[in-house]
C-alpha positions as CSV (number, residue, x, y, z in Angstrom):
1,M,0.1,0.2,-0.1
2,N,0.9,3.5,-0.6
3,D,0.3,6.4,1.4
4,G,2.2,8.4,-1.5
5,Q,4.4,9.8,1.5
6,K,8.2,9.5,1.4
7,H,9.9,8.5,3.8
8,S,13.4,8.8,4.3
9,P,16.4,5.9,4.6
10,D,17.0,6.5,8.6
11,H,12.7,6.1,8.7
12,G,13.2,3.4,6.8
13,R,16.0,2.0,9.2
14,A,13.6,2.4,12.1
15,Q,10.4,1.2,11.0
16,L,12.9,-2.5,10.7
17,M,15.2,-2.2,14.0
18,L,11.2,-1.9,15.0
19,R,10.5,-4.7,13.5
20,A,13.2,-6.4,15.3
21,S,13.0,-5.9,18.6
22,Y,9.8,-7.4,19.1
23,R,10.3,-10.3,16.9
24,R,13.2,-11.2,19.7
25,A,12.2,-13.4,22.7
26,P,10.6,-11.3,25.7
27,A,14.2,-12.0,27.7
28,E,16.3,-10.5,24.7
29,R,13.8,-7.8,25.2
30,R,14.3,-7.0,28.3
31,Q,17.6,-7.5,28.3
32,A,18.0,-5.3,25.3
33,L,16.4,-2.6,26.9
34,I,18.2,-2.8,30.7
35,D,21.8,-1.9,27.3
36,A,19.6,0.5,26.5
37,A,19.3,2.5,29.9
38,A,22.5,1.3,30.8
39,R,24.5,3.3,28.4
40,S,21.5,6.5,28.3
41,L,22.8,7.1,31.9
42,A,26.3,7.0,30.7
43,R,25.9,9.6,27.7
44,Q,23.4,11.9,29.9
45,G,23.3,11.6,33.3
46,A,20.5,10.7,35.6
47,G,18.9,13.8,34.5
48,G,18.5,13.2,30.9
49,V,17.3,9.1,31.5
50,S,13.7,9.1,30.8
51,V,11.4,6.6,28.4
52,R,11.7,8.0,25.5
53,T,15.4,8.1,25.5
54,I,15.7,5.4,26.8
55,A,13.9,3.8,24.3
56,A,15.7,6.3,22.1
57,E,18.5,4.3,22.5
58,A,17.5,1.0,22.6
59,G,15.2,1.6,18.8
60,V,12.3,0.9,20.3
61,S,9.3,2.6,21.3
62,P,8.5,3.9,24.5
63,G,5.8,1.8,24.9
64,L,7.6,-1.2,24.8
65,V,9.5,-0.1,28.2
66,T,6.6,0.8,30.0
67,H,5.1,-2.5,29.5
68,H,8.5,-4.9,29.8
69,F,9.3,-2.1,32.8
70,E,5.9,-0.7,33.9
71,G,7.8,2.8,34.0
72,V,11.7,4.3,33.8
73,E,11.8,3.5,37.3
74,P,12.2,0.5,37.3
75,L,14.2,-0.3,34.3
76,I,17.2,1.3,35.9
77,A,16.9,-0.5,39.5
78,A,17.0,-3.4,37.2
79,T,19.8,-1.7,35.3
80,Y,21.8,-0.9,38.6
81,R,21.2,-4.2,39.8
82,Q,22.7,-5.9,36.5
83,V,25.4,-4.1,36.7
84,S,26.7,-4.5,40.0
85,E,25.4,-8.0,39.7
86,R,28.8,-8.2,36.9
87,V,30.5,-6.1,39.2
88,A,30.6,-8.7,41.5
89,E,30.7,-11.6,38.8
90,A,34.4,-10.1,37.8
91,L,35.9,-9.9,41.6
92,G,34.5,-13.3,42.0
93,Q,36.2,-14.4,39.6
94,A,39.1,-12.7,40.6
95,V,38.9,-14.4,43.8
96,A,38.7,-18.2,43.0
97,A,42.1,-16.9,40.8
98,A,43.8,-16.1,43.8
99,G,44.1,-19.6,44.9
100,G,43.2,-20.5,48.9
101,D,45.2,-18.3,50.7
102,P,42.5,-16.2,52.9
103,R,44.7,-12.5,52.6
104,A,45.8,-13.2,48.7
105,R,41.7,-13.5,48.5
106,L,40.6,-10.4,50.3
107,E,43.4,-8.7,48.1
108,A,42.5,-10.0,45.2
109,Y,37.9,-9.0,45.9
110,V,39.8,-5.3,46.4
111,V,42.4,-4.6,43.7
112,G,40.3,-6.1,41.3
113,N,38.2,-3.1,41.1
114,F,41.1,-1.1,40.1
115,L,41.4,-3.5,37.0
116,P,39.7,-4.1,34.2
117,P,36.1,-4.6,33.6
118,V,35.3,-3.1,36.6
119,M,37.7,0.1,36.3
120,D,36.3,1.2,32.8
121,E,35.1,4.8,32.1
122,D,31.8,3.6,30.4
123,L,31.4,1.8,33.6
124,L,32.1,5.2,35.9
125,A,29.4,8.0,33.9
126,T,26.8,4.6,34.1
127,W,26.8,3.9,37.9
128,L,27.4,7.6,38.7
129,G,24.4,7.8,37.3
130,L,22.8,5.6,38.7
131,L,24.2,6.7,42.2
132,G,22.4,10.1,41.2
133,L,18.9,8.4,41.1
134,T,19.4,6.8,44.3
135,K,17.3,9.6,46.4
136,S,14.9,11.0,43.8
137,M,13.5,7.3,43.0
138,P,13.1,4.6,45.5
139,L,13.2,1.6,44.2
140,V,16.8,2.4,42.5
141,S,17.5,3.2,46.6
142,M,16.8,0.0,46.6
143,A,18.4,-1.2,44.5
144,H,21.6,0.4,45.8
145,A,21.0,-1.0,49.4
146,E,20.1,-4.6,47.8
147,S,23.8,-4.4,45.4
148,Y,26.1,-2.4,48.6
149,A,24.9,-5.0,50.9
150,G,25.8,-8.0,48.5
151,F,29.2,-6.1,48.5
152,R,29.9,-6.3,52.6
153,A,28.2,-9.8,52.4
154,A,31.2,-10.9,50.4
155,I,34.0,-8.5,52.4
156,E,32.6,-9.7,55.7
157,A,32.9,-13.4,54.3
158,L,36.8,-13.1,52.9
159,L,37.2,-11.3,56.4
160,A,36.3,-14.9,58.3
161,E,38.5,-17.0,56.0
162,C,41.7,-15.1,57.2
163,G,40.3,-14.9,60.7
164,S,39.6,-11.8,61.8
165,K,38.6,-10.8,65.6
166,G,37.1,-7.3,64.6
167,D,33.7,-6.2,64.6
168,R,33.7,-7.2,60.3
169,R,30.8,-5.7,59.5
170,L,32.2,-2.8,60.3
171,E,35.9,-3.8,58.7
172,A,34.1,-4.5,55.7
173,V,32.1,-0.6,55.3
174,A,35.4,1.1,56.0
175,I,36.8,-1.4,52.7
176,T,34.0,-1.0,50.7
177,A,34.3,3.0,51.5
178,L,38.4,2.9,50.9
179,I,37.2,0.8,47.5
180,D,34.8,3.5,46.9
181,G,37.6,6.3,47.4
182,L,41.0,4.8,45.2
183,W,38.0,3.5,42.5
184,L,36.7,7.1,42.1
185,E,39.7,9.2,41.4
186,L,41.4,6.8,39.6
187,C,38.2,7.1,37.0
188,L,38.0,10.3,36.8
189,D,42.2,11.4,37.3
190,R,44.1,9.0,36.6
191,S,46.9,11.2,36.3
192,V,46.9,11.6,39.6
193,F,47.6,8.1,40.7
194,S,47.9,4.7,39.1
195,A,46.1,1.7,39.4
196,D,49.0,0.0,41.6
197,E,49.6,2.7,43.3
198,A,46.0,1.7,44.6
199,A,46.7,-1.9,44.7
200,A,49.5,-0.5,46.7
201,L,47.8,1.4,48.9
202,A,44.8,-1.5,49.8
203,R,47.2,-4.1,50.3
204,R,48.5,-1.9,53.1
205,W,45.9,-0.9,54.4
206,I,44.4,-4.2,54.5
207,G,47.5,-5.7,56.1
208,A,47.3,-2.2,59.4
209,L,43.8,-3.7,59.6
210,L,45.1,-7.9,59.9
211,G,47.7,-7.4,61.2
């Protein structure tokens, strides 16, 4: 059918993208939207994220976003959880590769934050956007709390392996703060100190903590 209107090549490509998105399995569509949300956060920050901007990034209609996530807040919360899971998986692999020595395993968890894939400028941009939404979006705040509780629990378990006799809950809080501070500063400006120096600082701090 010809309606007499001429469409640009970009319009045609957009229609093809929409058709392809609808042919995907629901899990694949959800994943594509989460990936698009992460990219939107990295590019536009917390203030520029909406159903429309994420839909445009994913090449789908805004209605598909609300169909799968009922709005932008549940989608951003799901994005936060998945980004956190990817970080936790990378750190878990670093711990496994460290062998059986308890202190080496704890150090591997901490130092892994200063190495790829966790040390990554795109991840920083996405993470800053996510953090910027924790105060205005309760579901994102909940995802943040759950994610950081998981990070602290992993550190507490590693401290227990090391035989720490202190308050492991507070020690985990302190180590998390150490990681966040060094990771953030290293991502923002690598001219101040290197990843190797961050790792050395972390090892020295852990050594002082454990004795």
